MARSEDREN-965465 format. One record per residue (C-alpha): x, y, z; residue number from 1. Coordinates in pm, whole numbers, plus 50000, padded with zeros to 5 digits. Last residue first. Layout:
BEGIN
<r c1="X" c2="Y" c3="Z" k="NUM"/>
...
This chain:
BEGIN
<r c1="53068" c2="52110" c3="47431" k="362"/>
<r c1="52829" c2="52372" c3="47284" k="361"/>
<r c1="52550" c2="52360" c3="47540" k="360"/>
<r c1="52555" c2="52191" c3="47879" k="359"/>
<r c1="52193" c2="52142" c3="47978" k="358"/>
<r c1="52103" c2="52239" c3="48331" k="357"/>
<r c1="51925" c2="52135" c3="48650" k="356"/>
<r c1="51922" c2="51760" c3="48592" k="355"/>
<r c1="52035" c2="51689" c3="48948" k="354"/>
<r c1="52410" c2="51748" c3="48949" k="353"/>
<r c1="52474" c2="51900" c3="48607" k="352"/>
<r c1="52820" c2="52062" c3="48577" k="351"/>
<r c1="52827" c2="52441" c3="48524" k="350"/>
<r c1="52840" c2="52513" c3="48902" k="349"/>
<r c1="53097" c2="52250" c3="48998" k="348"/>
<r c1="53412" c2="52418" c3="48866" k="347"/>
<r c1="53326" c2="52755" c3="49018" k="346"/>
<r c1="53240" c2="52587" c3="49346" k="345"/>
<r c1="53577" c2="52410" c3="49349" k="344"/>
<r c1="53764" c2="52732" c3="49271" k="343"/>
<r c1="53570" c2="52929" c3="49533" k="342"/>
<r c1="53634" c2="52682" c3="49814" k="341"/>
<r c1="53393" c2="52405" c3="49899" k="340"/>
<r c1="53259" c2="52398" c3="50255" k="339"/>
<r c1="52915" c2="52245" c3="50198" k="338"/>
<r c1="52758" c2="52586" c3="50263" k="337"/>
<r c1="52928" c2="52712" c3="49947" k="336"/>
<r c1="52787" c2="52425" c3="49742" k="335"/>
<r c1="52436" c2="52464" c3="49884" k="334"/>
<r c1="52423" c2="52842" c3="49841" k="333"/>
<r c1="52554" c2="52829" c3="49484" k="332"/>
<r c1="52306" c2="52555" c3="49395" k="331"/>
<r c1="52015" c2="52752" c3="49539" k="330"/>
<r c1="52110" c2="53070" c3="49350" k="329"/>
<r c1="52161" c2="52891" c3="49018" k="328"/>
<r c1="51840" c2="52693" c3="49066" k="327"/>
<r c1="51638" c2="53009" c3="49126" k="326"/>
<r c1="51809" c2="53191" c3="48839" k="325"/>
<r c1="51703" c2="52906" c3="48611" k="324"/>
<r c1="51980" c2="52700" c3="48453" k="323"/>
<r c1="51989" c2="52724" c3="48073" k="322"/>
<r c1="52368" c2="52777" c3="48036" k="321"/>
<r c1="52486" c2="52920" c3="48370" k="320"/>
<r c1="52807" c2="53073" c3="48233" k="319"/>
<r c1="53057" c2="53125" c3="48514" k="318"/>
<r c1="53178" c2="53483" c3="48562" k="317"/>
<r c1="53555" c2="53534" c3="48542" k="316"/>
<r c1="53578" c2="53886" c3="48401" k="315"/>
<r c1="53595" c2="53761" c3="48042" k="314"/>
<r c1="53297" c2="53532" c3="48104" k="313"/>
<r c1="53070" c2="53836" c3="48129" k="312"/>
<r c1="52969" c2="53846" c3="47764" k="311"/>
<r c1="52981" c2="54185" c3="47590" k="310"/>
<r c1="53218" c2="54052" c3="47323" k="309"/>
<r c1="52943" c2="53807" c3="47239" k="308"/>
<r c1="52914" c2="53427" c3="47207" k="307"/>
<r c1="53188" c2="53357" c3="47460" k="306"/>
<r c1="52968" c2="53167" c3="47702" k="305"/>
<r c1="52621" c2="53098" c3="47560" k="304"/>
<r c1="52367" c2="53177" c3="47829" k="303"/>
<r c1="52049" c2="52988" c3="47756" k="302"/>
<r c1="51698" c2="53006" c3="47621" k="301"/>
<r c1="51366" c2="53089" c3="47781" k="300"/>
<r c1="51281" c2="53328" c3="48066" k="299"/>
<r c1="51524" c2="53605" c3="47974" k="298"/>
<r c1="51717" c2="53741" c3="48274" k="297"/>
<r c1="52009" c2="53528" c3="48160" k="296"/>
<r c1="52245" c2="53387" c3="48417" k="295"/>
<r c1="52618" c2="53462" c3="48452" k="294"/>
<r c1="52713" c2="53325" c3="48793" k="293"/>
<r c1="52983" c2="53504" c3="48989" k="292"/>
<r c1="53182" c2="53322" c3="49256" k="291"/>
<r c1="53336" c2="53572" c3="49499" k="290"/>
<r c1="53695" c2="53489" c3="49592" k="289"/>
<r c1="53850" c2="53837" c3="49618" k="288"/>
<r c1="53983" c2="53803" c3="49261" k="287"/>
<r c1="53626" c2="53741" c3="49146" k="286"/>
<r c1="53508" c2="54054" c3="49328" k="285"/>
<r c1="53786" c2="54263" c3="49175" k="284"/>
<r c1="53691" c2="54140" c3="48828" k="283"/>
<r c1="53327" c2="54239" c3="48885" k="282"/>
<r c1="53424" c2="54590" c3="48994" k="281"/>
<r c1="53670" c2="54621" c3="48704" k="280"/>
<r c1="53391" c2="54529" c3="48462" k="279"/>
<r c1="53166" c2="54809" c3="48590" k="278"/>
<r c1="53453" c2="55061" c3="48589" k="277"/>
<r c1="53548" c2="54961" c3="48235" k="276"/>
<r c1="53194" c2="55009" c3="48097" k="275"/>
<r c1="53139" c2="54704" c3="47877" k="274"/>
<r c1="52782" c2="54661" c3="47999" k="273"/>
<r c1="52646" c2="54307" c3="48030" k="272"/>
<r c1="52574" c2="54000" c3="47822" k="271"/>
<r c1="52471" c2="53650" c3="47919" k="270"/>
<r c1="52279" c2="53531" c3="47614" k="269"/>
<r c1="52018" c2="53801" c3="47648" k="268"/>
<r c1="52099" c2="54056" c3="47919" k="267"/>
<r c1="52238" c2="53947" c3="48253" k="266"/>
<r c1="52076" c2="53838" c3="48578" k="265"/>
<r c1="52398" c2="53811" c3="48780" k="264"/>
<r c1="52387" c2="53547" c3="49053" k="263"/>
<r c1="52640" c2="53634" c3="49320" k="262"/>
<r c1="52857" c2="53426" c3="49551" k="261"/>
<r c1="53076" c2="53458" c3="49858" k="260"/>
<r c1="52908" c2="53774" c3="49982" k="259"/>
<r c1="53024" c2="53889" c3="50323" k="258"/>
<r c1="52791" c2="53854" c3="50618" k="257"/>
<r c1="52698" c2="54131" c3="50577" k="256"/>
<r c1="52675" c2="54284" c3="50230" k="255"/>
<r c1="52885" c2="54588" c3="50144" k="254"/>
<r c1="53137" c2="54424" c3="49910" k="253"/>
<r c1="52927" c2="54260" c3="49639" k="252"/>
<r c1="52609" c2="54460" c3="49686" k="251"/>
<r c1="52774" c2="54800" c3="49727" k="250"/>
<r c1="53018" c2="54723" c3="49447" k="249"/>
<r c1="52736" c2="54655" c3="49204" k="248"/>
<r c1="52569" c2="54983" c3="49289" k="247"/>
<r c1="52900" c2="55170" c3="49268" k="246"/>
<r c1="52965" c2="55019" c3="48924" k="245"/>
<r c1="52651" c2="55186" c3="48800" k="244"/>
<r c1="52367" c2="55026" c3="48607" k="243"/>
<r c1="52281" c2="55242" c3="48307" k="242"/>
<r c1="52064" c2="54991" c3="48129" k="241"/>
<r c1="51970" c2="54710" c3="48368" k="240"/>
<r c1="52144" c2="54413" c3="48528" k="239"/>
<r c1="51952" c2="54220" c3="48795" k="238"/>
<r c1="52177" c2="54132" c3="49089" k="237"/>
<r c1="52126" c2="53831" c3="49312" k="236"/>
<r c1="52327" c2="53793" c3="49631" k="235"/>
<r c1="52482" c2="53497" c3="49813" k="234"/>
<r c1="52578" c2="53564" c3="50174" k="233"/>
<r c1="52821" c2="53404" c3="50419" k="232"/>
<r c1="52870" c2="53278" c3="50773" k="231"/>
<r c1="52519" c2="53193" c3="50886" k="230"/>
<r c1="52491" c2="52927" c3="50618" k="229"/>
<r c1="52784" c2="52736" c3="50770" k="228"/>
<r c1="52614" c2="52712" c3="51110" k="227"/>
<r c1="52293" c2="52589" c3="50948" k="226"/>
<r c1="52482" c2="52339" c3="50726" k="225"/>
<r c1="52646" c2="52101" c3="50971" k="224"/>
<r c1="52331" c2="51904" c3="51050" k="223"/>
<r c1="52272" c2="51855" c3="50678" k="222"/>
<r c1="52602" c2="51669" c3="50643" k="221"/>
<r c1="52515" c2="51443" c3="50936" k="220"/>
<r c1="52176" c2="51375" c3="50784" k="219"/>
<r c1="52342" c2="51286" c3="50452" k="218"/>
<r c1="52578" c2="51043" c3="50620" k="217"/>
<r c1="52292" c2="50875" c3="50804" k="216"/>
<r c1="52087" c2="50854" c3="50485" k="215"/>
<r c1="52377" c2="50692" c3="50301" k="214"/>
<r c1="52418" c2="50436" c3="50579" k="213"/>
<r c1="52046" c2="50353" c3="50570" k="212"/>
<r c1="52043" c2="50276" c3="50195" k="211"/>
<r c1="51729" c2="50397" c3="50016" k="210"/>
<r c1="51906" c2="50733" c3="50006" k="209"/>
<r c1="52097" c2="50598" c3="49708" k="208"/>
<r c1="52465" c2="50689" c3="49680" k="207"/>
<r c1="52647" c2="50355" c3="49652" k="206"/>
<r c1="52320" c2="50181" c3="49568" k="205"/>
<r c1="52315" c2="50359" c3="49233" k="204"/>
<r c1="52053" c2="50626" c3="49183" k="203"/>
<r c1="51734" c2="50565" c3="48982" k="202"/>
<r c1="51755" c2="50750" c3="48654" k="201"/>
<r c1="51632" c2="51109" c3="48617" k="200"/>
<r c1="51302" c2="51134" c3="48433" k="199"/>
<r c1="51305" c2="51278" c3="48080" k="198"/>
<r c1="51245" c2="50948" c3="47898" k="197"/>
<r c1="50956" c2="50890" c3="48141" k="196"/>
<r c1="50719" c2="51158" c3="48011" k="195"/>
<r c1="50421" c2="51001" c3="48183" k="194"/>
<r c1="50074" c2="51098" c3="48061" k="193"/>
<r c1="49825" c2="51049" c3="48344" k="192"/>
<r c1="49483" c2="50987" c3="48191" k="191"/>
<r c1="49167" c2="51198" c3="48186" k="190"/>
<r c1="49417" c2="51476" c3="48246" k="189"/>
<r c1="49746" c2="51486" c3="48438" k="188"/>
<r c1="50074" c2="51570" c3="48268" k="187"/>
<r c1="50405" c2="51410" c3="48356" k="186"/>
<r c1="50775" c2="51501" c3="48367" k="185"/>
<r c1="50699" c2="51834" c3="48201" k="184"/>
<r c1="50946" c2="51934" c3="47927" k="183"/>
<r c1="51256" c2="52145" c3="48003" k="182"/>
<r c1="51363" c2="52501" c3="47918" k="181"/>
<r c1="51063" c2="52707" c3="48030" k="180"/>
<r c1="50947" c2="52485" c3="48316" k="179"/>
<r c1="50629" c2="52665" c3="48411" k="178"/>
<r c1="50442" c2="52764" c3="48721" k="177"/>
<r c1="50132" c2="52972" c3="48801" k="176"/>
<r c1="49882" c2="52801" c3="48576" k="175"/>
<r c1="49609" c2="52895" c3="48827" k="174"/>
<r c1="49640" c2="53254" c3="48710" k="173"/>
<r c1="49735" c2="53530" c3="48955" k="172"/>
<r c1="50107" c2="53586" c3="49010" k="171"/>
<r c1="50217" c2="53417" c3="48689" k="170"/>
<r c1="50553" c2="53270" c3="48588" k="169"/>
<r c1="50677" c2="53096" c3="48902" k="168"/>
<r c1="50982" c2="52906" c3="48790" k="167"/>
<r c1="51063" c2="52538" c3="48743" k="166"/>
<r c1="51377" c2="52364" c3="48618" k="165"/>
<r c1="51508" c2="52277" c3="48966" k="164"/>
<r c1="51176" c2="52123" c3="49060" k="163"/>
<r c1="51130" c2="51909" c3="48751" k="162"/>
<r c1="50770" c2="51971" c3="48657" k="161"/>
<r c1="50454" c2="51765" c3="48714" k="160"/>
<r c1="50166" c2="51934" c3="48534" k="159"/>
<r c1="49793" c2="51937" c3="48612" k="158"/>
<r c1="49782" c2="52297" c3="48745" k="157"/>
<r c1="50088" c2="52268" c3="48968" k="156"/>
<r c1="50310" c2="51981" c3="49076" k="155"/>
<r c1="50671" c2="52078" c3="49142" k="154"/>
<r c1="50929" c2="51802" c3="49145" k="153"/>
<r c1="51228" c2="51673" c3="49342" k="152"/>
<r c1="51364" c2="51351" c3="49196" k="151"/>
<r c1="51338" c2="50975" c3="49179" k="150"/>
<r c1="51010" c2="50965" c3="48981" k="149"/>
<r c1="50826" c2="50646" c3="49075" k="148"/>
<r c1="50479" c2="50788" c3="48993" k="147"/>
<r c1="50198" c2="50646" c3="49208" k="146"/>
<r c1="50222" c2="50788" c3="49560" k="145"/>
<r c1="50398" c2="51117" c3="49494" k="144"/>
<r c1="50184" c2="51182" c3="49185" k="143"/>
<r c1="49864" c2="51095" c3="49370" k="142"/>
<r c1="49954" c2="51325" c3="49660" k="141"/>
<r c1="50048" c2="51610" c3="49425" k="140"/>
<r c1="49732" c2="51572" c3="49219" k="139"/>
<r c1="49510" c2="51570" c3="49527" k="138"/>
<r c1="49670" c2="51889" c3="49660" k="137"/>
<r c1="49680" c2="52067" c3="49324" k="136"/>
<r c1="49317" c2="51984" c3="49249" k="135"/>
<r c1="49199" c2="52089" c3="49596" k="134"/>
<r c1="49409" c2="52413" c3="49600" k="133"/>
<r c1="49298" c2="52566" c3="49269" k="132"/>
<r c1="49033" c2="52764" c3="49451" k="131"/>
<r c1="48681" c2="52895" c3="49408" k="130"/>
<r c1="48533" c2="52800" c3="49746" k="129"/>
<r c1="48807" c2="52956" c3="49959" k="128"/>
<r c1="48952" c2="52766" c3="50259" k="127"/>
<r c1="49203" c2="52591" c3="50031" k="126"/>
<r c1="49362" c2="52931" c3="49971" k="125"/>
<r c1="49403" c2="53070" c3="49617" k="124"/>
<r c1="49724" c2="53057" c3="49411" k="123"/>
<r c1="49799" c2="52709" c3="49535" k="122"/>
<r c1="50063" c2="52483" c3="49680" k="121"/>
<r c1="50282" c2="52202" c3="49559" k="120"/>
<r c1="50625" c2="52047" c3="49602" k="119"/>
<r c1="50661" c2="51680" c3="49515" k="118"/>
<r c1="50943" c2="51465" c3="49652" k="117"/>
<r c1="50946" c2="51140" c3="49457" k="116"/>
<r c1="51156" c2="50847" c3="49580" k="115"/>
<r c1="51516" c2="50735" c3="49518" k="114"/>
<r c1="51697" c2="51058" c3="49604" k="113"/>
<r c1="52072" c2="51002" c3="49584" k="112"/>
<r c1="52152" c2="51368" c3="49636" k="111"/>
<r c1="51912" c2="51532" c3="49883" k="110"/>
<r c1="52045" c2="51886" c3="49947" k="109"/>
<r c1="52090" c2="51958" c3="49576" k="108"/>
<r c1="51737" c2="51865" c3="49467" k="107"/>
<r c1="51609" c2="52020" c3="49790" k="106"/>
<r c1="51757" c2="52355" c3="49686" k="105"/>
<r c1="51574" c2="52360" c3="49354" k="104"/>
<r c1="51242" c2="52283" c3="49522" k="103"/>
<r c1="51308" c2="52557" c3="49776" k="102"/>
<r c1="51396" c2="52819" c3="49514" k="101"/>
<r c1="51102" c2="52721" c3="49290" k="100"/>
<r c1="50865" c2="52747" c3="49588" k="99"/>
<r c1="50968" c2="53105" c3="49667" k="98"/>
<r c1="50644" c2="53288" c3="49584" k="97"/>
<r c1="50426" c2="52977" c3="49570" k="96"/>
<r c1="50395" c2="52906" c3="49940" k="95"/>
<r c1="50472" c2="52547" c3="50028" k="94"/>
<r c1="50305" c2="52212" c3="50069" k="93"/>
<r c1="50581" c2="51951" c3="50054" k="92"/>
<r c1="50462" c2="51612" c3="49931" k="91"/>
<r c1="50660" c2="51293" c3="49984" k="90"/>
<r c1="50664" c2="50944" c3="49837" k="89"/>
<r c1="50686" c2="50580" c3="49933" k="88"/>
<r c1="50690" c2="50635" c3="50309" k="87"/>
<r c1="50849" c2="50491" c3="50623" k="86"/>
<r c1="51213" c2="50474" c3="50509" k="85"/>
<r c1="51235" c2="50849" c3="50449" k="84"/>
<r c1="51091" c2="50956" c3="50784" k="83"/>
<r c1="51395" c2="51146" c3="50916" k="82"/>
<r c1="51507" c2="51222" c3="50562" k="81"/>
<r c1="51194" c2="51425" c3="50495" k="80"/>
<r c1="51236" c2="51626" c3="50815" k="79"/>
<r c1="51604" c2="51690" c3="50744" k="78"/>
<r c1="51532" c2="51820" c3="50393" k="77"/>
<r c1="51261" c2="52053" c3="50522" k="76"/>
<r c1="51490" c2="52187" c3="50797" k="75"/>
<r c1="51770" c2="52239" c3="50544" k="74"/>
<r c1="51545" c2="52440" c3="50317" k="73"/>
<r c1="51438" c2="52642" c3="50623" k="72"/>
<r c1="51802" c2="52735" c3="50687" k="71"/>
<r c1="51816" c2="52858" c3="50326" k="70"/>
<r c1="51548" c2="53112" c3="50419" k="69"/>
<r c1="51170" c2="53123" c3="50371" k="68"/>
<r c1="50999" c2="53449" c3="50473" k="67"/>
<r c1="50843" c2="53516" c3="50130" k="66"/>
<r c1="50713" c2="53160" c3="50156" k="65"/>
<r c1="50465" c2="53268" c3="50421" k="64"/>
<r c1="50561" c2="53047" c3="50707" k="63"/>
<r c1="50405" c2="52817" c3="50964" k="62"/>
<r c1="50592" c2="52763" c3="51292" k="61"/>
<r c1="50558" c2="52436" c3="51481" k="60"/>
<r c1="50643" c2="52251" c3="51163" k="59"/>
<r c1="50392" c2="52026" c3="50993" k="58"/>
<r c1="50279" c2="51668" c3="50936" k="57"/>
<r c1="49996" c2="51507" c3="50740" k="56"/>
<r c1="49984" c2="51136" c3="50658" k="55"/>
<r c1="49857" c2="50995" c3="50329" k="54"/>
<r c1="49708" c2="50669" c3="50206" k="53"/>
<r c1="49690" c2="50506" c3="49863" k="52"/>
<r c1="49553" c2="50150" c3="49837" k="51"/>
<r c1="49202" c2="50256" c3="49738" k="50"/>
<r c1="49310" c2="50506" c3="49474" k="49"/>
<r c1="48962" c2="50606" c3="49352" k="48"/>
<r c1="48919" c2="50803" c3="49679" k="47"/>
<r c1="49248" c2="50902" c3="49835" k="46"/>
<r c1="49288" c2="50803" c3="50199" k="45"/>
<r c1="49365" c2="51000" c3="50514" k="44"/>
<r c1="49013" c2="50928" c3="50646" k="43"/>
<r c1="48872" c2="51191" c3="50409" k="42"/>
<r c1="49065" c2="51289" c3="50097" k="41"/>
<r c1="48806" c2="51233" c3="49823" k="40"/>
<r c1="48611" c2="51553" c3="49875" k="39"/>
<r c1="48824" c2="51797" c3="50077" k="38"/>
<r c1="48706" c2="51799" c3="50440" k="37"/>
<r c1="49016" c2="51612" c3="50557" k="36"/>
<r c1="49225" c2="51893" c3="50409" k="35"/>
<r c1="49053" c2="52162" c3="50617" k="34"/>
<r c1="49106" c2="51959" c3="50935" k="33"/>
<r c1="49472" c2="51917" c3="50838" k="32"/>
<r c1="49500" c2="52296" c3="50812" k="31"/>
<r c1="49376" c2="52342" c3="51168" k="30"/>
<r c1="49633" c2="52093" c3="51297" k="29"/>
<r c1="49909" c2="52264" c3="51100" k="28"/>
<r c1="49856" c2="52619" c3="51218" k="27"/>
<r c1="49679" c2="52864" c3="50983" k="26"/>
<r c1="49857" c2="53070" c3="50717" k="25"/>
<r c1="49774" c2="53444" c3="50696" k="24"/>
<r c1="49568" c2="53635" c3="50439" k="23"/>
<r c1="49482" c2="53996" c3="50520" k="22"/>
<r c1="49143" c2="54137" c3="50621" k="21"/>
<r c1="49265" c2="54277" c3="50952" k="20"/>
<r c1="49072" c2="54012" c3="51144" k="19"/>
<r c1="49259" c2="53736" c3="50952" k="18"/>
<r c1="49150" c2="53586" c3="50620" k="17"/>
<r c1="49253" c2="53223" c3="50596" k="16"/>
<r c1="49571" c2="53078" c3="50455" k="15"/>
<r c1="49681" c2="52716" c3="50418" k="14"/>
<r c1="49719" c2="52706" c3="50039" k="13"/>
<r c1="49868" c2="53055" c3="50047" k="12"/>
<r c1="50182" c2="52942" c3="50225" k="11"/>
<r c1="50248" c2="52728" c3="50530" k="10"/>
<r c1="50502" c2="52449" c3="50575" k="9"/>
<r c1="50272" c2="52148" c3="50543" k="8"/>
<r c1="50462" c2="51820" c3="50505" k="7"/>
<r c1="50260" c2="51542" c3="50341" k="6"/>
<r c1="50401" c2="51189" c3="50376" k="5"/>
<r c1="50260" c2="50948" c3="50119" k="4"/>
<r c1="50202" c2="50578" c3="50175" k="3"/>
<r c1="50166" c2="50329" c3="49892" k="2"/>
<r c1="50000" c2="50000" c3="50000" k="1"/>
């Protein structure tokens, strides 16, 4: 009998209107009561899937996803690992605003994943009558319990997306997420269409989290991360016409704790201004040990290192290819928190670890 563990972290899906007229997430026990009232989910079962059951869990503190931090990513990863051997799949209910960051991070924090971890949420609270929450919730539980996808995913509006390829693309419509540079892993309609050729392969036993020793090692590694995360910053900087070197310098050198990485949202295929002062500021940061990622601010397509004279590779920035800014940020944070030095992080960033990028031109 497939068993699915559902971890509620907060977010719009669990919100109600407070006395001030604003939306705020309810505590876990109250949210579980709302879920049990959803048609087809009573008694912790899924109607039409007689063998599929689910268990709800939560943190003591519910969060709007705008308040999520890398330390919260680690807490989610630890909670899933602590019950990993008891369930066949996992659902993380999360606010939509930073869901793509968290899903990306979990793909790097849980190497060797052998079971599906499905992030989901909603654009409208479950407590509202006209809401996308019931369909997303049921779809995520069914996907986690019936599709043996060994990776972190996002399920939203009938589509199962690779988590580290997903981005929030609409603030209002129910089709709030997309995977601009990678096909959906599955699509739900009158039938579930599996796109299995695009699924990651099952991990080898040497690294699989199905093995108790590997889980123990991973938990120990996760336990060391909160202290490491407190010691550095990673910043994101959107380039725009007329950006000044002083602005860039303020972010790269004036951040506390000190920045060890930066995701540059560059023009087109990874281009930026050729103003000497701007380039000198970036070069100085690289020489000081800051890892710069050259991402495109365009939703589709890829950074092509060396394609233009205005490319940022000349100052030492690492081309992100088609990696989303969310995945680039999360990967930088995870690698730096793992204790790698700048050279090792720079070498690892353009190498796929969890299906997050396509190397182009090699």
